[in-house]
NUVEXGU-104011 format. One record per atom (N, C-alpha, C, O): x, y negated, z; residue number from 0. Coordinates in steps of 0.2 Angstrom, whole numbers, padded with zeros to 4 digits. Layout:
<dovos>
x, y, z, num
X, Y, Z, NUM
...
</dovos>
This chain:
<dovos>
x, y, z, num
0078, -0110, -0110, 0
0077, -0105, -0115, 0
0077, -0098, -0112, 0
0072, -0094, -0113, 0
0082, -0097, -0107, 1
0082, -0090, -0104, 1
0076, -0090, -0099, 1
0074, -0084, -0099, 1
0074, -0095, -0096, 2
0069, -0095, -0091, 2
0062, -0093, -0095, 2
0058, -0089, -0093, 2
0061, -0096, -0101, 3
0055, -0095, -0105, 3
0055, -0087, -0107, 3
0050, -0084, -0107, 3
0061, -0085, -0109, 4
0061, -0078, -0111, 4
0060, -0073, -0105, 4
0056, -0068, -0106, 4
0063, -0075, -0100, 5
0062, -0071, -0093, 5
0054, -0071, -0091, 5
0052, -0066, -0090, 5
0051, -0077, -0092, 6
0044, -0077, -0090, 6
0040, -0073, -0095, 6
0035, -0070, -0093, 6
0041, -0073, -0101, 7
0038, -0069, -0106, 7
0038, -0062, -0105, 7
0034, -0058, -0106, 7
0044, -0060, -0104, 8
0046, -0053, -0102, 8
0042, -0050, -0096, 8
0039, -0045, -0096, 8
0042, -0055, -0091, 9
0038, -0053, -0085, 9
0031, -0052, -0086, 9
0028, -0048, -0084, 9
0028, -0057, -0090, 10
0021, -0056, -0092, 10
0019, -0050, -0096, 10
0014, -0047, -0094, 10
0024, -0048, -0100, 11
0023, -0042, -0104, 11
0023, -0036, -0099, 11
0019, -0031, -0100, 11
0028, -0036, -0095, 12
0028, -0030, -0090, 12
0022, -0030, -0086, 12
0020, -0024, -0084, 12
0020, -0035, -0083, 13
0014, -0035, -0079, 13
0008, -0033, -0082, 13
0004, -0029, -0080, 13
0007, -0035, -0088, 14
0001, -0033, -0092, 14
0002, -0026, -0094, 14
-0004, -0023, -0095, 14
0008, -0023, -0095, 15
0008, -0016, -0097, 15
0007, -0011, -0092, 15
0007, -0005, -0093, 15
0007, -0013, -0085, 16
0005, -0008, -0080, 16
-0002, -0006, -0081, 16
-0007, -0010, -0082, 16
-0002, 0001, -0082, 17
-0009, 0004, -0083, 17
-0011, 0008, -0077, 17
-0009, 0014, -0076, 17
-0014, 0005, -0072, 18
-0017, 0008, -0066, 18
-0023, 0006, -0064, 18
-0025, 0000, -0066, 18
-0027, 0010, -0060, 19
-0033, 0008, -0057, 19
-0033, 0007, -0050, 19
-0028, 0008, -0047, 19
-0039, 0006, -0047, 20
-0039, 0006, -0040, 20
-0039, 0013, -0037, 20
-0040, 0018, -0041, 20
-0038, 0014, -0031, 21
-0038, 0020, -0028, 21
-0045, 0022, -0027, 21
-0049, 0019, -0023, 21
-0047, 0027, -0030, 22
-0054, 0029, -0030, 22
-0056, 0032, -0023, 22
-0052, 0035, -0020, 22
-0063, 0032, -0021, 23
-0065, 0035, -0015, 23
-0063, 0042, -0015, 23
-0064, 0045, -0020, 23
-0060, 0045, -0010, 24
-0058, 0051, -0009, 24
-0053, 0052, -0004, 24
-0051, 0048, 0000, 24
-0050, 0058, -0004, 25
-0045, 0060, 0001, 25
-0038, 0061, -0002, 25
-0038, 0064, -0008, 25
-0033, 0058, 0001, 26
-0026, 0058, -0002, 26
-0021, 0060, 0003, 26
-0022, 0059, 0009, 26
-0016, 0064, 0001, 27
-0010, 0065, 0005, 27
-0005, 0060, 0003, 27
-0004, 0059, -0002, 27
-0003, 0057, 0009, 28
0002, 0051, 0008, 28
0009, 0054, 0010, 28
0010, 0056, 0016, 28
0014, 0055, 0005, 29
0020, 0058, 0006, 29
0026, 0052, 0005, 29
0026, 0049, -0001, 29
0030, 0051, 0009, 30
0036, 0047, 0008, 30
0042, 0050, 0006, 30
0043, 0056, 0007, 30
0046, 0047, 0002, 31
0052, 0050, -0001, 31
0057, 0050, 0005, 31
0057, 0046, 0010, 31
0062, 0055, 0004, 32
0067, 0056, 0009, 32
0071, 0049, 0010, 32
0072, 0045, 0005, 32
0073, 0048, 0016, 33
0077, 0042, 0017, 33
0072, 0036, 0020, 33
0075, 0031, 0022, 33
0066, 0036, 0019, 34
0062, 0031, 0022, 34
0058, 0033, 0028, 34
0055, 0028, 0032, 34
0059, 0039, 0031, 35
0057, 0041, 0038, 35
0049, 0041, 0039, 35
0047, 0042, 0044, 35
0046, 0040, 0033, 36
0038, 0040, 0034, 36
0036, 0047, 0035, 36
0039, 0052, 0033, 36
0031, 0048, 0039, 37
0028, 0054, 0040, 37
0022, 0055, 0035, 37
0019, 0051, 0032, 37
0021, 0062, 0033, 38
0016, 0064, 0029, 38
0009, 0063, 0032, 38
0009, 0066, 0038, 38
0004, 0060, 0029, 39
-0003, 0060, 0033, 39
-0008, 0060, 0028, 39
-0007, 0060, 0022, 39
-0014, 0061, 0030, 40
-0020, 0061, 0025, 40
-0023, 0054, 0026, 40
-0024, 0051, 0031, 40
-0025, 0051, 0020, 41
-0029, 0045, 0019, 41
-0035, 0046, 0016, 41
-0035, 0048, 0010, 41
-0041, 0044, 0019, 42
-0047, 0044, 0016, 42
-0050, 0037, 0015, 42
-0050, 0033, 0019, 42
-0052, 0036, 0009, 43
-0055, 0030, 0006, 43
-0062, 0031, 0005, 43
-0064, 0036, 0001, 43
-0066, 0027, 0008, 44
-0074, 0028, 0007, 44
-0077, 0021, 0007, 44
-0078, 0018, 0013, 44
-0079, 0018, 0002, 45
-0084, 0012, 0002, 45
-0080, 0006, 0005, 45
-0083, 0003, 0010, 45
-0074, 0005, 0004, 46
-0071, -0001, 0007, 46
-0068, 0000, 0014, 46
-0066, -0005, 0017, 46
-0068, 0006, 0016, 47
-0065, 0008, 0023, 47
-0060, 0013, 0022, 47
-0060, 0017, 0017, 47
-0056, 0014, 0027, 48
-0051, 0019, 0026, 48
-0050, 0023, 0033, 48
-0052, 0020, 0038, 48
-0048, 0029, 0033, 49
-0046, 0033, 0039, 49
-0039, 0036, 0038, 49
-0039, 0040, 0033, 49
-0035, 0035, 0042, 50
-0028, 0038, 0042, 50
-0028, 0044, 0047, 50
-0031, 0043, 0053, 50
-0026, 0050, 0045, 51
-0027, 0056, 0049, 51
-0019, 0058, 0050, 51
-0016, 0060, 0045, 51
-0017, 0058, 0056, 52
-0010, 0060, 0058, 52
-0011, 0066, 0063, 52
-0012, 0064, 0069, 52
-0011, 0072, 0061, 53
-0013, 0077, 0065, 53
-0020, 0077, 0068, 53
-0024, 0077, 0065, 53
-0020, 0076, 0075, 54
-0026, 0075, 0078, 54
-0028, 0068, 0079, 54
-0033, 0067, 0082, 54
-0024, 0063, 0078, 55
-0025, 0056, 0079, 55
-0028, 0053, 0072, 55
-0025, 0055, 0067, 55
-0032, 0049, 0073, 56
-0035, 0045, 0068, 56
-0036, 0038, 0069, 56
-0036, 0036, 0075, 56
-0035, 0033, 0064, 57
-0036, 0026, 0065, 57
-0040, 0024, 0058, 57
-0038, 0026, 0053, 57
-0045, 0020, 0059, 58
-0049, 0018, 0053, 58
-0049, 0010, 0053, 58
-0047, 0007, 0058, 58
-0050, 0007, 0047, 59
-0050, 0000, 0046, 59
-0053, -0001, 0039, 59
-0056, 0003, 0036, 59
-0052, -0008, 0037, 60
-0055, -0010, 0031, 60
-0049, -0010, 0025, 60
-0043, -0011, 0027, 60
-0052, -0008, 0019, 61
-0047, -0009, 0013, 61
-0049, -0016, 0011, 61
-0054, -0018, 0009, 61
-0044, -0021, 0012, 62
-0045, -0028, 0010, 62
-0043, -0029, 0002, 62
-0045, -0034, 0000, 62
-0039, -0025, -0001, 63
-0038, -0025, -0008, 63
-0037, -0018, -0011, 63
-0033, -0014, -0008, 63
-0040, -0017, -0016, 64
-0039, -0011, -0020, 64
-0040, -0012, -0027, 64
-0045, -0010, -0030, 64
-0036, -0016, -0030, 65
-0036, -0017, -0037, 65
-0029, -0020, -0040, 65
-0025, -0021, -0036, 65
-0029, -0020, -0047, 66
-0023, -0023, -0050, 66
-0016, -0019, -0047, 66
-0011, -0022, -0046, 66
-0017, -0013, -0047, 67
-0011, -0009, -0045, 67
-0009, -0010, -0038, 67
-0003, -0009, -0037, 67
-0013, -0011, -0034, 68
-0011, -0012, -0027, 68
-0017, -0010, -0022, 68
-0023, -0010, -0024, 68
-0015, -0009, -0016, 69
-0019, -0007, -0010, 69
-0017, -0010, -0004, 69
-0011, -0009, -0002, 69
-0021, -0013, 0000, 70
-0019, -0016, 0006, 70
-0024, -0014, 0011, 70
-0030, -0014, 0010, 70
-0021, -0011, 0017, 71
-0025, -0009, 0022, 71
-0025, -0014, 0028, 71
-0020, -0016, 0030, 71
-0031, -0015, 0031, 72
-0031, -0019, 0037, 72
-0033, -0015, 0043, 72
-0038, -0012, 0044, 72
-0028, -0015, 0048, 73
-0029, -0011, 0054, 73
-0033, -0015, 0060, 73
-0031, -0021, 0060, 73
-0037, -0012, 0064, 74
-0041, -0016, 0069, 74
-0037, -0016, 0075, 74
-0039, -0015, 0081, 74
-0030, -0019, 0075, 75
-0026, -0020, 0080, 75
-0027, -0027, 0083, 75
-0026, -0031, 0079, 75
-0028, -0027, 0089, 76
-0028, -0034, 0093, 76
-0021, -0035, 0096, 76
-0019, -0031, 0100, 76
-0018, -0041, 0095, 77
-0012, -0043, 0098, 77
-0013, -0047, 0104, 77
-0018, -0051, 0104, 77
-0009, -0047, 0109, 78
-0009, -0052, 0115, 78
-0005, -0058, 0112, 78
0001, -0057, 0111, 78
-0008, -0063, 0110, 79
-0005, -0068, 0106, 79
-0001, -0073, 0110, 79
0000, -0079, 0108, 79
0001, -0071, 0116, 80
0005, -0076, 0120, 80
0012, -0075, 0118, 80
0016, -0080, 0120, 80
0014, -0070, 0115, 81
0021, -0069, 0113, 81
0022, -0072, 0106, 81
0017, -0070, 0101, 81
0027, -0076, 0104, 82
0028, -0079, 0098, 82
0028, -0074, 0092, 82
0025, -0075, 0087, 82
0032, -0068, 0093, 83
0032, -0063, 0088, 83
0026, -0060, 0086, 83
0024, -0059, 0081, 83
0022, -0059, 0092, 84
0015, -0056, 0091, 84
0011, -0060, 0087, 84
0006, -0058, 0083, 84
0011, -0067, 0088, 85
0007, -0072, 0084, 85
0009, -0071, 0077, 85
0004, -0072, 0073, 85
0015, -0071, 0075, 86
0017, -0070, 0068, 86
0014, -0064, 0065, 86
0011, -0064, 0060, 86
0015, -0058, 0069, 87
0013, -0052, 0066, 87
0005, -0051, 0066, 87
0002, -0048, 0061, 87
0002, -0055, 0070, 88
-0006, -0055, 0070, 88
-0008, -0058, 0064, 88
-0014, -0057, 0062, 88
-0005, -0063, 0061, 89
-0007, -0067, 0055, 89
-0005, -0063, 0049, 89
-0008, -0065, 0044, 89
-0001, -0058, 0049, 90
0001, -0054, 0043, 90
-0004, -0049, 0042, 90
-0007, -0046, 0047, 90
-0005, -0047, 0036, 91
-0009, -0042, 0034, 91
-0006, -0035, 0035, 91
0000, -0034, 0037, 91
-0010, -0030, 0034, 92
-0007, -0023, 0035, 92
-0003, -0021, 0029, 92
-0001, -0025, 0025, 92
-0001, -0015, 0028, 93
0004, -0013, 0023, 93
0001, -0014, 0016, 93
-0005, -0014, 0015, 93
0005, -0015, 0011, 94
0003, -0017, 0005, 94
0007, -0011, 0000, 94
0013, -0011, 0000, 94
0003, -0007, -0003, 95
0005, -0002, -0008, 95
0005, -0005, -0015, 95
0000, -0006, -0017, 95
0011, -0005, -0018, 96
0011, -0007, -0025, 96
0011, 0000, -0029, 96
0016, 0004, -0028, 96
0006, 0001, -0034, 97
0006, 0007, -0038, 97
0011, 0006, -0043, 97
0011, 0001, -0047, 97
0016, 0011, -0044, 98
0021, 0010, -0049, 98
0020, 0015, -0055, 98
0021, 0012, -0061, 98
0017, 0021, -0054, 99
0015, 0025, -0060, 99
0010, 0030, -0058, 99
0010, 0032, -0052, 99
0007, 0033, -0063, 100
0002, 0038, -0061, 100
0003, 0044, -0066, 100
0004, 0043, -0072, 100
0003, 0050, -0063, 101
0003, 0056, -0067, 101
-0002, 0061, -0064, 101
-0001, 0064, -0059, 101
-0007, 0062, -0068, 102
-0012, 0066, -0065, 102
-0015, 0064, -0059, 102
-0018, 0059, -0058, 102
-0014, 0068, -0054, 103
-0017, 0067, -0047, 103
-0012, 0063, -0042, 103
-0014, 0062, -0037, 103
-0006, 0061, -0045, 104
-0001, 0058, -0041, 104
0000, 0051, -0043, 104
0000, 0049, -0049, 104
0000, 0046, -0038, 105
0001, 0039, -0039, 105
0008, 0038, -0035, 105
0007, 0038, -0029, 105
0013, 0036, -0039, 106
0019, 0033, -0035, 106
0018, 0026, -0033, 106
0015, 0022, -0036, 106
0021, 0025, -0027, 107
0020, 0018, -0024, 107
0026, 0016, -0021, 107
0031, 0020, -0019, 107
0026, 0009, -0020, 108
0031, 0006, -0016, 108
0028, 0002, -0010, 108
0023, -0001, -0012, 108
0030, 0003, -0004, 109
0027, 0000, 0002, 109
0030, -0006, 0004, 109
0036, -0007, 0005, 109
0026, -0012, 0004, 110
0029, -0018, 0006, 110
0024, -0021, 0011, 110
0019, -0018, 0013, 110
0025, -0027, 0013, 111
0020, -0031, 0017, 111
0022, -0034, 0023, 111
0021, -0040, 0024, 111
0025, -0030, 0027, 112
0027, -0033, 0034, 112
0033, -0037, 0033, 112
0034, -0042, 0037, 112
0038, -0036, 0029, 113
0044, -0040, 0028, 113
0043, -0045, 0022, 113
0048, -0049, 0021, 113
0038, -0045, 0019, 114
0036, -0049, 0013, 114
0036, -0045, 0007, 114
0038, -0039, 0007, 114
0033, -0048, 0002, 115
0032, -0044, -0004, 115
0038, -0041, -0008, 115
0037, -0037, -0012, 115
0044, -0044, -0007, 116
0050, -0042, -0010, 116
0054, -0037, -0006, 116
0059, -0036, -0008, 116
0052, -0035, 0000, 117
0055, -0031, 0004, 117
0052, -0024, 0004, 117
0046, -0023, 0006, 117
0055, -0019, 0001, 118
0053, -0012, 0001, 118
0054, -0009, 0008, 118
0060, -0008, 0010, 118
0049, -0007, 0011, 119
0049, -0003, 0017, 119
0048, 0004, 0017, 119
0049, 0008, 0021, 119
0046, 0006, 0011, 120
0045, 0013, 0009, 120
0043, 0015, 0002, 120
0041, 0010, -0001, 120
0044, 0021, 0000, 121
0042, 0023, -0007, 121
0039, 0030, -0006, 121
0042, 0034, -0002, 121
0034, 0032, -0010, 122
0032, 0038, -0010, 122
0026, 0040, -0015, 122
0026, 0037, -0020, 122
0022, 0044, -0013, 123
0017, 0046, -0018, 123
0010, 0047, -0014, 123
0010, 0050, -0009, 123
0005, 0045, -0017, 124
-0002, 0047, -0015, 124
-0004, 0053, -0020, 124
-0003, 0053, -0026, 124
-0006, 0059, -0017, 125
-0008, 0065, -0020, 125
-0016, 0066, -0019, 125
-0018, 0067, -0013, 125
-0020, 0065, -0024, 126
-0027, 0066, -0023, 126
-0029, 0073, -0021, 126
-0027, 0078, -0025, 126
-0033, 0074, -0016, 127
-0035, 0081, -0014, 127
-0041, 0083, -0017, 127
-0046, 0078, -0017, 127
-0043, 0089, -0018, 128
-0049, 0091, -0021, 128
-0054, 0092, -0015, 128
-0060, 0093, -0016, 128
</dovos>
């Protein structure tokens, strides 16, 4: 009985999330204090992304941009002779869960490297004009 009620509540919460994909454009990515993430610019354009960290840039593919989530795939090649690198090379890039939207701001929870239930960061995307 408790399991049925829990599953129904979960289904209602999932359906009640009202968010869209991240539209093509430029965003400032800011992490909340305590997560150690740096602020950077993220450009999304036709299924591709570019991260700009000062004068450094890295580009790759957006492999998921729907259902309140964004996943970025980086073009990093690993030397797969090391067991840890083999595991990491099979994992996808960071996974941003969108939590809420207010105007030009989208709050997110960053997961992916440690599994979907491990939060490695929290912050906000701010759409730039």
